[in-house]
C-alpha positions in Angstrom: -23.7 0.5 -8.7 -22.3 3.4 -6.8 -18.7 3.8 -5.5 -17.8 4.3 -2.4 -16.7 7.7 -1.7 -12.7 8.2 -2.2 -12.5 9.7 1.6 -14.6 6.8 3.2 -13.1 3.7 1.5 -9.4 2.7 1.8 -9.8 0.3 -1.0 -10.5 3.8 -3.0 -7.8 5.9 -1.5 -5.2 3.2 -2.1 -6.1 2.7 -5.8 -4.3 6.3 -7.2 -1.0 4.9 -7.2 0.8 8.4 -5.7 -1.2 7.6 -2.7 0.4 4.0 -2.3 3.7 5.8 -2.8 3.3 8.4 0.0 2.6 4.9 1.7 5.8 3.1 1.0 8.1 7.0 1.5 6.3 6.7 5.8 7.0 3.4 6.4 10.5 4.3 6.9 8.8 7.2 9.7 7.1 10.4 9.6 8.0 13.2 7.0 6.7 16.6 6.0 4.7 17.1 3.3 7.3 19.1 1.6 9.4 16.3 1.8 7.1 13.8 0.1 6.0 16.5 -2.5 9.7 16.5 -3.7 10.7 12.8 -3.2 7.1 12.4 -5.4 8.1 15.3 -7.8 5.0 16.9 -7.3 3.5 20.1 -5.9 2.8 20.5 -2.3 -1.2 21.1 -3.0 -0.9 18.2 -4.6 0.9 16.3 -2.0 -1.5 17.8 0.9 -4.4 16.7 -0.9 -3.5 13.0 -1.1 -2.3 13.3 2.7 -6.0 14.8 3.3 -7.5 11.3 2.0 -5.3 9.2 3.4 -5.9 10.7 6.7 -9.5 10.7 6.3 -9.3 6.9 6.0 -7.3 5.8 8.6 -4.1 5.5 6.5 -1.7 8.5 7.9 -2.2 10.5 11.3 -0.4 13.7 11.6 1.2 16.4 14.4 1.9 19.9 14.5 5.9 19.9 15.3 6.3 23.8 15.2 5.6 25.2 11.8 5.4 21.7 10.0 2.9 19.2 10.2 4.5 15.9 10.4 2.5 12.8 9.0 3.2 9.2 9.7 2.2 5.9 8.4 -1.1 4.6 10.5 -0.6 1.0 8.9 -4.0 -0.3 11.2 -5.8 0.9 8.4 -4.6 -1.1 6.2 -6.0 -4.2 8.0 -9.4 -4.5 5.5 -7.2 -4.7 2.9 -4.8 -7.0 4.3 -8.1 -9.6 5.6 -9.3 -9.3 1.9 -6.1 -10.1 0.2 -5.4 -13.1 2.8 -8.7 -15.0 1.2 -6.9 -15.5 -2.0 -3.8 -17.3 0.2 -5.2 -20.6 -0.5 -5.1 -19.8 -4.3 -1.6 -18.8 -4.2 -0.6 -21.4 -2.6 -1.8 -24.0 -4.6 -0.2 -22.9 -7.6 3.1 -23.0 -5.7 2.5 -26.4 -5.0 1.4 -27.0 -8.5 4.5 -24.7 -9.6 7.2 -27.0 -7.5 6.0 -30.5 -8.1 6.2 -29.6 -11.8 9.8 -28.4 -11.5 10.6 -31.7 -9.5 9.5 -33.8 -12.2 11.2 -31.7 -14.5 14.7 -32.7 -12.9 13.5 -36.0 -12.3 13.0 -36.0 -15.8 16.7 -34.1 -16.3 18.4 -36.3 -14.3 17.0 -39.9 -15.8 18.5 -38.5 -19.4 
């Protein structure tokens, strides 16, 4: 099965841990690539490459501010990821319900002893 191109698929783009770290850093607001590269301990060209991929899949937007280019998070691009993971919510809710019932039984048993 052929893999989707990193630059066209959000899931492939965020599979790279450093790209996820960039998204986390951009939650606080827009930043230039120099700041991002320093925070991540990577070269500026390396950070730029990741930012290009994130921009192409619609997770980051950029704007020119003087000599700098500022990058900002576009969280609407994560909608497909959210919709997909939301399909597992029922599974987790049922697991937490079973865990809660177990804890309540354990408390009741200890209270009766």
